[in-house]
N, CA, C and O atoms as CSV, one atom per row, in Angstrom:
chain,resi,resn,atom,element,x,y,z
A,1,MET,N,N,-11.485,9.985,-1.606
A,1,MET,CA,C,-12.002,11.152,-2.293
A,1,MET,C,C,-10.884,12.182,-2.427
A,1,MET,O,O,-10.352,12.644,-1.418
A,2,PRO,N,N,-10.521,12.546,-3.646
A,2,PRO,CA,C,-9.434,13.505,-3.837
A,2,PRO,C,C,-9.862,14.925,-3.473
A,2,PRO,O,O,-11.044,15.267,-3.498
A,3,ASN,N,N,-8.863,15.735,-3.134
A,3,ASN,CA,C,-9.188,17.137,-2.893
A,3,ASN,C,C,-9.428,17.813,-4.231
A,3,ASN,O,O,-9.220,17.205,-5.281
A,4,ILE,N,N,-9.859,19.053,-4.204
A,4,ILE,CA,C,-10.266,19.749,-5.427
A,4,ILE,C,C,-9.093,19.939,-6.393
A,4,ILE,O,O,-9.280,19.883,-7.609
A,5,VAL,N,N,-7.892,20.161,-5.866
A,5,VAL,CA,C,-6.718,20.360,-6.730
A,5,VAL,C,C,-6.374,19.065,-7.472
A,5,VAL,O,O,-6.112,19.081,-8.675
A,6,THR,N,N,-6.376,17.953,-6.750
A,6,THR,CA,C,-6.077,16.659,-7.376
A,6,THR,C,C,-7.145,16.297,-8.398
A,6,THR,O,O,-6.833,15.802,-9.482
A,7,ALA,N,N,-8.389,16.541,-8.057
A,7,ALA,CA,C,-9.482,16.226,-8.976
A,7,ALA,C,C,-9.374,17.058,-10.256
A,7,ALA,O,O,-9.580,16.540,-11.353
A,8,LEU,N,N,-9.055,18.333,-10.117
A,8,LEU,CA,C,-8.914,19.211,-11.283
A,8,LEU,C,C,-7.718,18.796,-12.139
A,8,LEU,O,O,-7.827,18.728,-13.364
A,9,TYR,N,N,-6.573,18.518,-11.499
A,9,TYR,CA,C,-5.378,18.087,-12.225
A,9,TYR,C,C,-5.660,16.785,-12.981
A,9,TYR,O,O,-5.287,16.633,-14.145
A,10,THR,N,N,-6.320,15.859,-12.301
A,10,THR,CA,C,-6.630,14.567,-12.922
A,10,THR,C,C,-7.581,14.743,-14.095
A,10,THR,O,O,-7.401,14.106,-15.133
A,11,TRP,N,N,-8.579,15.584,-13.951
A,11,TRP,CA,C,-9.544,15.820,-15.025
A,11,TRP,C,C,-8.872,16.470,-16.235
A,11,TRP,O,O,-9.196,16.128,-17.372
A,12,LEU,N,N,-7.941,17.401,-16.008
A,12,LEU,CA,C,-7.280,18.107,-17.112
A,12,LEU,C,C,-6.169,17.286,-17.772
A,12,LEU,O,O,-6.015,17.321,-18.992
A,13,ASN,N,N,-5.399,16.553,-16.975
A,13,ASN,CA,C,-4.182,15.918,-17.486
A,13,ASN,C,C,-4.185,14.399,-17.500
A,13,ASN,O,O,-3.315,13.794,-18.127
A,14,GLY,N,N,-5.136,13.768,-16.828
A,14,GLY,CA,C,-5.067,12.323,-16.666
A,14,GLY,C,C,-5.884,11.517,-17.642
A,14,GLY,O,O,-6.936,11.941,-18.120
A,15,LYS,N,N,-5.366,10.341,-17.919
A,15,LYS,CA,C,-6.077,9.346,-18.721
A,15,LYS,C,C,-6.276,8.137,-17.816
A,15,LYS,O,O,-5.307,7.571,-17.309
A,16,ARG,N,N,-7.522,7.743,-17.614
A,16,ARG,CA,C,-7.814,6.627,-16.725
A,16,ARG,C,C,-7.265,5.330,-17.309
A,16,ARG,O,O,-7.508,4.997,-18.469
A,17,ILE,N,N,-6.523,4.611,-16.481
A,17,ILE,CA,C,-5.908,3.362,-16.917
A,17,ILE,C,C,-6.671,2.154,-16.383
A,17,ILE,O,O,-6.907,1.189,-17.110
A,18,GLY,N,N,-7.052,2.212,-15.113
A,18,GLY,CA,C,-7.760,1.073,-14.543
A,18,GLY,C,C,-8.137,1.282,-13.098
A,18,GLY,O,O,-7.897,2.340,-12.517
A,19,GLU,N,N,-8.739,0.243,-12.524
A,19,GLU,CA,C,-9.201,0.285,-11.137
A,19,GLU,C,C,-8.883,-1.052,-10.489
A,19,GLU,O,O,-8.958,-2.098,-11.133
A,20,ASP,N,N,-8.527,-1.011,-9.209
A,20,ASP,CA,C,-8.230,-2.258,-8.512
A,20,ASP,C,C,-9.439,-2.723,-7.700
A,20,ASP,O,O,-10.490,-2.082,-7.715
A,21,ALA,N,N,-9.280,-3.831,-7.000
A,21,ALA,CA,C,-10.377,-4.423,-6.233
A,21,ALA,C,C,-10.823,-3.548,-5.072
A,21,ALA,O,O,-11.943,-3.700,-4.583
A,22,TYR,N,N,-9.969,-2.635,-4.620
A,22,TYR,CA,C,-10.299,-1.755,-3.498
A,22,TYR,C,C,-11.009,-0.479,-3.948
A,22,TYR,O,O,-11.424,0.319,-3.108
A,23,GLY,N,N,-11.154,-0.276,-5.238
A,23,GLY,CA,C,-11.820,0.915,-5.742
A,23,GLY,C,C,-10.868,2.053,-6.050
A,23,GLY,O,O,-11.319,3.127,-6.450
A,24,ASN,N,N,-9.558,1.859,-5.879
A,24,ASN,CA,C,-8.579,2.881,-6.229
A,24,ASN,C,C,-8.501,2.988,-7.751
A,24,ASN,O,O,-8.528,1.972,-8.445
A,25,VAL,N,N,-8.405,4.204,-8.269
A,25,VAL,CA,C,-8.375,4.422,-9.708
A,25,VAL,C,C,-6.991,4.913,-10.103
A,25,VAL,O,O,-6.437,5.796,-9.448
A,26,TYR,N,N,-6.428,4.351,-11.166
A,26,TYR,CA,C,-5.064,4.647,-11.613
A,26,TYR,C,C,-5.092,5.468,-12.890
A,26,TYR,O,O,-5.904,5.227,-13.783
A,27,PHE,N,N,-4.192,6.444,-12.964
A,27,PHE,CA,C,-4.137,7.367,-14.083
A,27,PHE,C,C,-2.726,7.493,-14.622
A,27,PHE,O,O,-1.743,7.230,-13.928
A,28,GLU,N,N,-2.656,7.902,-15.875
A,28,GLU,CA,C,-1.387,8.208,-16.534
A,28,GLU,C,C,-1.567,9.541,-17.254
A,28,GLU,O,O,-2.652,9.842,-17.751
A,29,ALA,N,N,-0.506,10.334,-17.307
A,29,ALA,CA,C,-0.585,11.636,-17.968
A,29,ALA,C,C,-0.845,11.446,-19.456
A,29,ALA,O,O,-0.345,10.503,-20.069
A,30,ARG,N,N,-1.624,12.345,-20.024
A,30,ARG,CA,C,-1.910,12.285,-21.456
A,30,ARG,C,C,-0.682,12.651,-22.278
A,30,ARG,O,O,-0.446,12.088,-23.347
A,31,LYS,N,N,0.098,13.601,-21.765
A,31,LYS,CA,C,1.297,14.060,-22.470
A,31,LYS,C,C,2.541,13.635,-21.718
A,31,LYS,O,O,2.523,13.477,-20.497
A,32,ASP,N,N,3.625,13.451,-22.464
A,32,ASP,CA,C,4.895,13.039,-21.880
A,32,ASP,C,C,5.594,14.273,-21.316
A,32,ASP,O,O,6.298,14.980,-22.037
A,33,ARG,N,N,5.396,14.526,-20.026
A,33,ARG,CA,C,6.005,15.691,-19.382
A,33,ARG,C,C,7.049,15.294,-18.366
A,33,ARG,O,O,7.855,16.131,-17.959
A,34,ALA,N,N,7.062,14.070,-17.951
A,34,ALA,CA,C,7.983,13.620,-16.914
A,34,ALA,C,C,9.389,13.443,-17.472
A,34,ALA,O,O,9.587,13.350,-18.683
A,35,SER,N,N,10.345,13.399,-16.575
A,35,SER,CA,C,11.729,13.190,-16.994
A,35,SER,C,C,11.940,11.746,-17.430
A,35,SER,O,O,11.116,10.875,-17.151
A,36,HIS,N,N,13.023,11.509,-18.100
A,36,HIS,CA,C,13.414,10.181,-18.576
A,36,HIS,C,C,12.439,9.590,-19.587
A,36,HIS,O,O,12.441,8.377,-19.799
A,37,GLY,N,N,11.621,10.400,-20.205
A,37,GLY,CA,C,10.720,9.932,-21.254
A,37,GLY,C,C,9.566,9.080,-20.768
A,37,GLY,O,O,8.985,8.331,-21.554
A,38,GLN,N,N,9.218,9.172,-19.495
A,38,GLN,CA,C,8.125,8.383,-18.953
A,38,GLN,C,C,6.962,9.299,-18.592
A,38,GLN,O,O,7.153,10.403,-18.083
A,39,LYS,N,N,5.772,8.824,-18.863
A,39,LYS,CA,C,4.587,9.587,-18.491
A,39,LYS,C,C,4.345,9.434,-16.989
A,39,LYS,O,O,4.568,8.370,-16.413
A,40,LYS,N,N,3.890,10.510,-16.378
A,40,LYS,CA,C,3.596,10.492,-14.954
A,40,LYS,C,C,2.423,9.560,-14.684
A,40,LYS,O,O,1.459,9.525,-15.448
A,41,ARG,N,N,2.512,8.797,-13.582
A,41,ARG,CA,C,1.456,7.877,-13.179
A,41,ARG,C,C,1.063,8.186,-11.740
A,41,ARG,O,O,1.913,8.520,-10.915
A,42,TRP,N,N,-0.223,8.073,-11.446
A,42,TRP,CA,C,-0.675,8.305,-10.087
A,42,TRP,C,C,-1.950,7.542,-9.802
A,42,TRP,O,O,-2.582,6.991,-10.703
A,43,VAL,N,N,-2.316,7.520,-8.531
A,43,VAL,CA,C,-3.502,6.811,-8.070
A,43,VAL,C,C,-4.382,7.774,-7.284
A,43,VAL,O,O,-3.885,8.611,-6.531
A,44,VAL,N,N,-5.688,7.646,-7.468
A,44,VAL,CA,C,-6.663,8.374,-6.662
A,44,VAL,C,C,-7.332,7.316,-5.791
A,44,VAL,O,O,-8.041,6.437,-6.279
A,45,PHE,N,N,-7.084,7.428,-4.482
A,45,PHE,CA,C,-7.574,6.432,-3.550
A,45,PHE,C,C,-9.063,6.571,-3.299
A,45,PHE,O,O,-9.617,7.670,-3.315
A,46,LYS,N,N,-9.697,5.434,-3.069
A,46,LYS,CA,C,-11.098,5.444,-2.640
A,46,LYS,C,C,-11.059,5.549,-1.121
A,46,LYS,O,O,-10.466,4.705,-0.449
A,47,GLY,N,N,-11.683,6.567,-0.594
A,47,GLY,CA,C,-11.651,6.774,0.858
A,47,GLY,C,C,-10.351,7.431,1.277
A,47,GLY,O,O,-9.808,8.276,0.566
A,48,LYS,N,N,-9.860,7.034,2.434
A,48,LYS,CA,C,-8.641,7.604,2.993
A,48,LYS,C,C,-7.434,7.227,2.137
A,48,LYS,O,O,-7.304,6.087,1.691
A,49,ALA,N,N,-6.562,8.197,1.918
A,49,ALA,CA,C,-5.349,7.952,1.136
A,49,ALA,C,C,-4.388,7.112,1.961
A,49,ALA,O,O,-3.720,7.633,2.854
A,50,GLU,N,N,-4.311,5.836,1.675
A,50,GLU,CA,C,-3.465,4.906,2.399
A,50,GLU,C,C,-2.648,4.116,1.380
A,50,GLU,O,O,-3.166,3.178,0.773
A,51,PRO,N,N,-1.372,4.481,1.182
A,51,PRO,CA,C,-0.554,3.814,0.165
A,51,PRO,C,C,-0.432,2.301,0.344
A,51,PRO,O,O,-0.176,1.594,-0.631
A,52,SER,N,N,-0.606,1.794,1.548
A,52,SER,CA,C,-0.495,0.346,1.728
A,52,SER,C,C,-1.711,-0.388,1.152
A,52,SER,O,O,-1.741,-1.618,1.161
A,53,LYS,N,N,-2.718,0.346,0.650
A,53,LYS,CA,C,-3.877,-0.275,0.009
A,53,LYS,C,C,-3.629,-0.532,-1.482
A,53,LYS,O,O,-4.522,-1.026,-2.170
A,54,VAL,N,N,-2.455,-0.213,-1.986
A,54,VAL,CA,C,-2.138,-0.451,-3.396
A,54,VAL,C,C,-1.643,-1.889,-3.541
A,54,VAL,O,O,-0.622,-2.237,-2.948
A,55,PRO,N,N,-2.335,-2.735,-4.311
A,55,PRO,CA,C,-1.886,-4.112,-4.515
A,55,PRO,C,C,-0.528,-4.165,-5.221
A,55,PRO,O,O,-0.144,-3.229,-5.924
A,56,ALA,N,N,0.180,-5.256,-5.026
A,56,ALA,CA,C,1.549,-5.387,-5.522
A,56,ALA,C,C,1.647,-5.191,-7.038
A,56,ALA,O,O,2.567,-4.520,-7.507
A,57,HIS,N,N,0.724,-5.759,-7.806
A,57,HIS,CA,C,0.830,-5.637,-9.260
A,57,HIS,C,C,0.597,-4.197,-9.715
A,57,HIS,O,O,1.193,-3.772,-10.705
A,58,TRP,N,N,-0.250,-3.438,-9.024
A,58,TRP,CA,C,-0.431,-2.021,-9.377
A,58,TRP,C,C,0.752,-1.200,-8.885
A,58,TRP,O,O,1.124,-0.217,-9.526
A,59,HIS,N,N,1.344,-1.579,-7.773
A,59,HIS,CA,C,2.528,-0.885,-7.275
A,59,HIS,C,C,3.654,-0.957,-8.306
A,59,HIS,O,O,4.343,0.032,-8.556
A,60,GLY,N,N,3.831,-2.132,-8.896
A,60,GLY,CA,C,4.845,-2.291,-9.935
A,60,GLY,C,C,4.588,-1.391,-11.130
A,60,GLY,O,O,5.526,-0.824,-11.690
A,61,TRP,N,N,3.335,-1.253,-11.525
A,61,TRP,CA,C,3.002,-0.373,-12.647
A,61,TRP,C,C,3.236,1.083,-12.278
A,61,TRP,O,O,3.783,1.836,-13.084
A,62,LEU,N,N,2.837,1.500,-11.086
A,62,LEU,CA,C,3.025,2.888,-10.659
A,62,LEU,C,C,4.494,3.296,-10.636
A,62,LEU,O,O,4.826,4.445,-10.927
A,63,HIS,N,N,5.375,2.355,-10.292
A,63,HIS,CA,C,6.799,2.648,-10.161
A,63,HIS,C,C,7.607,2.220,-11.376
A,63,HIS,O,O,8.824,2.059,-11.285
A,64,TYR,N,N,6.948,2.036,-12.506
A,64,TYR,CA,C,7.577,1.751,-13.797
A,64,TYR,C,C,8.374,0.442,-13.806
A,64,TYR,O,O,9.285,0.281,-14.618
A,65,THR,N,N,8.039,-0.492,-12.910
A,65,THR,CA,C,8.665,-1.805,-12.944
A,65,THR,C,C,8.175,-2.574,-14.156
A,65,THR,O,O,8.919,-3.349,-14.757
A,66,THR,N,N,6.921,-2.354,-14.509
A,66,THR,CA,C,6.336,-2.968,-15.688
A,66,THR,C,C,5.497,-1.926,-16.425
A,66,THR,O,O,4.933,-1.022,-15.809
A,67,ASP,N,N,5.421,-2.061,-17.731
A,67,ASP,CA,C,4.600,-1.156,-18.517
A,67,ASP,C,C,3.254,-1.768,-18.865
A,67,ASP,O,O,2.361,-1.074,-19.350
A,68,SER,N,N,3.102,-3.072,-18.618
A,68,SER,CA,C,1.819,-3.699,-18.915
A,68,SER,C,C,0.822,-3.350,-17.811
A,68,SER,O,O,1.131,-3.427,-16.622
A,69,VAL,N,N,-0.366,-2.971,-18.233
A,69,VAL,CA,C,-1.405,-2.567,-17.285
A,69,VAL,C,C,-1.924,-3.805,-16.571
A,69,VAL,O,O,-2.351,-4.760,-17.219
A,70,PRO,N,N,-1.893,-3.798,-15.228
A,70,PRO,CA,C,-2.366,-4.968,-14.483
A,70,PRO,C,C,-3.868,-5.173,-14.637
A,70,PRO,O,O,-4.634,-4.230,-14.834
A,71,ASP,N,N,-4.252,-6.413,-14.543
A,71,ASP,CA,C,-5.660,-6.784,-14.604
A,71,ASP,C,C,-5.906,-7.753,-13.455
A,71,ASP,O,O,-5.107,-8.664,-13.236
A,72,GLU,N,N,-6.971,-7.576,-12.739
A,72,GLU,CA,C,-7.266,-8.436,-11.589
A,72,GLU,C,C,-7.376,-9.902,-11.999
A,72,GLU,O,O,-7.007,-10.791,-11.233
A,73,LYS,N,N,-7.880,-10.153,-13.199
A,73,LYS,CA,C,-8.043,-11.536,-13.655
A,73,LYS,C,C,-6.713,-12.174,-14.023
A,73,LYS,O,O,-6.526,-13.378,-13.852
A,74,THR,N,N,-5.785,-11.357,-14.533
A,74,THR,CA,C,-4.511,-11.903,-14.972
A,74,THR,C,C,-3.403,-11.721,-13.947
A,74,THR,O,O,-2.261,-12.099,-14.206
A,75,ALA,N,N,-3.717,-11.150,-12.785
A,75,ALA,CA,C,-2.701,-11.002,-11.742
A,75,ALA,C,C,-2.253,-12.396,-11.322
A,75,ALA,O,O,-3.073,-13.244,-10.971
A,76,GLN,N,N,-0.952,-12.619,-11.361
A,76,GLN,CA,C,-0.421,-13.947,-11.083
A,76,GLN,C,C,-0.604,-14.277,-9.608
A,76,GLN,O,O,-0.154,-13.526,-8.742
A,77,LYS,N,N,-1.250,-15.373,-9.322
A,77,LYS,CA,C,-1.496,-15.791,-7.952
A,77,LYS,C,C,-0.813,-17.123,-7.697
A,77,LYS,O,O,-0.849,-18.033,-8.526
A,78,TYR,N,N,-0.200,-17.215,-6.551
A,78,TYR,CA,C,0.424,-18.455,-6.108
A,78,TYR,C,C,-0.260,-18.899,-4.819
A,78,TYR,O,O,-0.940,-18.106,-4.167
A,79,ALA,N,N,-0.080,-20.156,-4.457
A,79,ALA,CA,C,-0.708,-20.678,-3.246
A,79,ALA,C,C,-0.199,-19.961,-2.004
A,79,ALA,O,O,-0.936,-19.830,-1.026
A,80,TRP,N,N,1.056,-19.490,-2.023
A,80,TRP,CA,C,1.637,-18.855,-0.849
A,80,TRP,C,C,1.293,-17.363,-0.742
A,80,TRP,O,O,1.563,-16.749,0.290
A,81,GLN,N,N,0.707,-16.776,-1.779
A,81,GLN,CA,C,0.382,-15.350,-1.737
A,81,GLN,C,C,-0.856,-15.096,-0.887
A,81,GLN,O,O,-1.810,-15.874,-0.889
A,82,LYS,N,N,-0.808,-13.977,-0.160
A,82,LYS,CA,C,-1.948,-13.561,0.643
A,82,LYS,C,C,-2.531,-12.300,0.022
A,82,LYS,O,O,-1.867,-11.619,-0.760
A,83,GLU,N,N,-3.760,-11.998,0.368
A,83,GLU,CA,C,-4.386,-10.768,-0.095
A,83,GLU,C,C,-3.661,-9.575,0.515
A,83,GLU,O,O,-3.152,-9.654,1.633
A,84,SER,N,N,-3.616,-8.486,-0.215
A,84,SER,CA,C,-3.005,-7.265,0.275
A,84,SER,C,C,-3.828,-6.711,1.428
A,84,SER,O,O,-5.050,-6.601,1.333
A,85,VAL,N,N,-3.152,-6.364,2.519
A,85,VAL,CA,C,-3.823,-5.846,3.708
A,85,VAL,C,C,-3.272,-4.450,3.989
A,85,VAL,O,O,-2.055,-4.265,4.002
A,86,PRO,N,N,-4.140,-3.468,4.214
A,86,PRO,CA,C,-3.649,-2.132,4.548
A,86,PRO,C,C,-2.879,-2.129,5.870
A,86,PRO,O,O,-3.018,-3.050,6.675
A,87,ASN,N,N,-2.079,-1.106,6.086
A,87,ASN,CA,C,-1.337,-0.955,7.321
A,87,ASN,C,C,-2.315,-0.796,8.483
A,87,ASN,O,O,-3.143,0.115,8.478
A,88,LEU,N,N,-2.224,-1.668,9.467
A,88,LEU,CA,C,-3.168,-1.665,10.579
A,88,LEU,C,C,-2.621,-0.974,11.825
A,88,LEU,O,O,-3.258,-1.013,12.878
A,89,THR,N,N,-1.458,-0.345,11.725
A,89,THR,CA,C,-0.876,0.346,12.862
A,89,THR,C,C,-1.825,1.410,13.375
A,89,THR,O,O,-2.375,2.188,12.595
A,90,GLY,N,N,-2.017,1.446,14.676
A,90,GLY,CA,C,-2.896,2.432,15.286
A,90,GLY,C,C,-4.360,2.034,15.302
A,90,GLY,O,O,-5.211,2.818,15.723
A,91,THR,N,N,-4.661,0.838,14.854
A,91,THR,CA,C,-6.048,0.364,14.861
A,91,THR,C,C,-6.173,-0.824,15.812
A,91,THR,O,O,-5.173,-1.306,16.345
A,92,ALA,N,N,-7.380,-1.284,16.020
A,92,ALA,CA,C,-7.605,-2.439,16.889
A,92,ALA,C,C,-7.001,-3.708,16.295
A,92,ALA,O,O,-6.725,-4.654,17.033
A,93,GLY,N,N,-6.790,-3.749,14.988
A,93,GLY,CA,C,-6.234,-4.921,14.330
A,93,GLY,C,C,-4.718,-4.948,14.294
A,93,GLY,O,O,-4.139,-5.856,13.697
A,94,ALA,N,N,-4.061,-3.982,14.913
A,94,ALA,CA,C,-2.594,-3.914,14.893
A,94,ALA,C,C,-1.991,-5.069,15.690
A,94,ALA,O,O,-2.585,-5.555,16.652
A,95,TYR,N,N,-0.806,-5.494,15.273
A,95,TYR,CA,C,-0.105,-6.569,15.970
A,95,TYR,C,C,0.516,-6.040,17.253
A,95,TYR,O,O,1.182,-5.005,17.247
A,96,VAL,N,N,0.298,-6.745,18.344
A,96,VAL,CA,C,0.973,-6.446,19.599
A,96,VAL,C,C,1.585,-7.748,20.099
A,96,VAL,O,O,0.879,-8.750,20.217
A,97,PRO,N,N,2.880,-7.755,20.395
A,97,PRO,CA,C,3.549,-8.993,20.785
A,97,PRO,C,C,3.178,-9.435,22.194
A,97,PRO,O,O,2.663,-8.643,22.983
A,98,PRO,N,N,3.439,-10.692,22.506
A,98,PRO,CA,C,3.195,-11.164,23.866
A,98,PRO,C,C,4.040,-10.343,24.847
A,98,PRO,O,O,5.195,-10.029,24.562
A,99,GLY,N,N,3.471,-10.002,25.986
A,99,GLY,CA,C,4.182,-9.196,26.963
A,99,GLY,C,C,3.923,-7.714,26.814
A,99,GLY,O,O,4.361,-6.921,27.648
A,100,HIS,N,N,3.224,-7.330,25.771
A,100,HIS,CA,C,2.886,-5.919,25.564
A,100,HIS,C,C,1.910,-5.471,26.639
A,100,HIS,O,O,1.151,-6.284,27.167
A,101,ILE,N,N,1.924,-4.201,26.962
A,101,ILE,CA,C,1.051,-3.665,28.001
A,101,ILE,C,C,-0.429,-3.935,27.701
A,101,ILE,O,O,-1.234,-4.059,28.624
A,102,ASN,N,N,-0.785,-4.025,26.434
A,102,ASN,CA,C,-2.176,-4.329,26.071
A,102,ASN,C,C,-2.564,-5.772,26.395
A,102,ASN,O,O,-3.748,-6.101,26.457
A,103,HIS,N,N,-1.571,-6.622,26.601
A,103,HIS,CA,C,-1.836,-8.018,26.975
A,103,HIS,C,C,-1.587,-8.233,28.468
A,103,HIS,O,O,-1.399,-9.370,28.902
A,104,GLY,N,N,-1.585,-7.185,29.239
A,104,GLY,CA,C,-1.377,-7.306,30.683
A,104,GLY,C,C,0.066,-7.067,31.093
A,104,GLY,O,O,0.357,-7.006,32.287
A,105,GLY,N,N,0.964,-6.933,30.151
A,105,GLY,CA,C,2.363,-6.638,30.457
A,105,GLY,C,C,3.159,-7.818,30.965
A,105,GLY,O,O,4.295,-7.633,31.402
A,106,HIS,N,N,2.618,-9.022,30.930
A,106,HIS,CA,C,3.326,-10.209,31.410
A,106,HIS,C,C,3.613,-11.136,30.245
A,106,HIS,O,O,2.793,-11.311,29.344
A,107,ARG,N,N,4.784,-11.717,30.286
A,107,ARG,CA,C,5.143,-12.699,29.278
A,107,ARG,C,C,5.797,-13.879,29.971
A,107,ARG,O,O,6.188,-13.782,31.134
A,108,SER,N,N,5.918,-14.981,29.269
A,108,SER,CA,C,6.545,-16.152,29.860
A,108,SER,C,C,8.051,-15.942,29.943
A,108,SER,O,O,8.629,-15.172,29.177
A,109,ALA,N,N,8.670,-16.636,30.879
A,109,ALA,CA,C,10.115,-16.503,31.087
A,109,ALA,C,C,10.875,-17.000,29.867
A,109,ALA,O,O,10.409,-17.870,29.131
A,110,SER,N,N,12.053,-16.428,29.671
A,110,SER,CA,C,12.872,-16.782,28.522
A,110,SER,C,C,14.303,-17.005,28.985
A,110,SER,O,O,14.722,-16.444,29.998
A,111,ALA,N,N,15.059,-17.822,28.252
A,111,ALA,CA,C,16.461,-18.069,28.578
A,111,ALA,C,C,17.296,-16.794,28.367
A,111,ALA,O,O,18.393,-16.672,28.910
A,112,ALA,N,N,16.778,-15.866,27.588
A,112,ALA,CA,C,17.503,-14.632,27.312
A,112,ALA,C,C,17.185,-13.524,28.298
A,112,ALA,O,O,17.629,-12.390,28.116
A,113,ASP,N,N,16.416,-13.832,29.349
A,113,ASP,CA,C,16.086,-12.814,30.343
A,113,ASP,C,C,17.365,-12.341,31.035
A,113,ASP,O,O,18.289,-13.120,31.269
A,114,TYR,N,N,17.394,-11.072,31.349
A,114,TYR,CA,C,18.549,-10.453,31.963
A,114,TYR,C,C,18.479,-10.604,33.464
A,114,TYR,O,O,17.435,-10.368,34.071
A,115,GLU,N,N,19.581,-10.995,34.062
A,115,GLU,CA,C,19.675,-11.064,35.511
A,115,GLU,C,C,20.836,-10.189,35.921
A,115,GLU,O,O,21.973,-10.431,35.515
A,116,ALA,N,N,20.565,-9.180,36.717
A,116,ALA,CA,C,21.604,-8.231,37.110
A,116,ALA,C,C,22.675,-8.902,37.947
A,116,ALA,O,O,22.372,-9.759,38.777
A,117,TRP,N,N,23.922,-8.519,37.737
A,117,TRP,CA,C,25.038,-9.036,38.497
A,117,TRP,C,C,25.104,-8.333,39.833
A,117,TRP,O,O,24.959,-7.113,39.911
A,118,ARG,N,N,25.320,-9.090,40.869
A,118,ARG,CA,C,25.478,-8.498,42.214
A,118,ARG,C,C,26.800,-8.995,42.791
A,118,ARG,O,O,27.074,-10.194,42.803
A,119,PRO,N,N,27.604,-8.064,43.261
A,119,PRO,CA,C,28.902,-8.497,43.833
A,119,PRO,C,C,28.750,-9.219,45.165
A,119,PRO,O,O,29.744,-9.637,45.758
């Protein structure tokens, strides 16, 4: 949910371009005001503003890598591609390596373990 300033700016200056699977809505400026002859592009996030929720094909459009508007149906998918996942840092789904304090602080021995030198 955008704040009142973003909502007003978007209503006055934005032209809706599309929406992604997460509900984020993408806009482009109606008039060419940006430098280098490019119209300003932005996204209004659904829920919390989390940039890692922007799918790769929309990220390319936002950063002027491509001028073609992405479509969920035409987004190129390969067998090795995974779905876009938001940044999970600070949540229960965050990655913690073996030996982390959340796993009891113990890990298996390694050949790279340090052994202090004693004279």
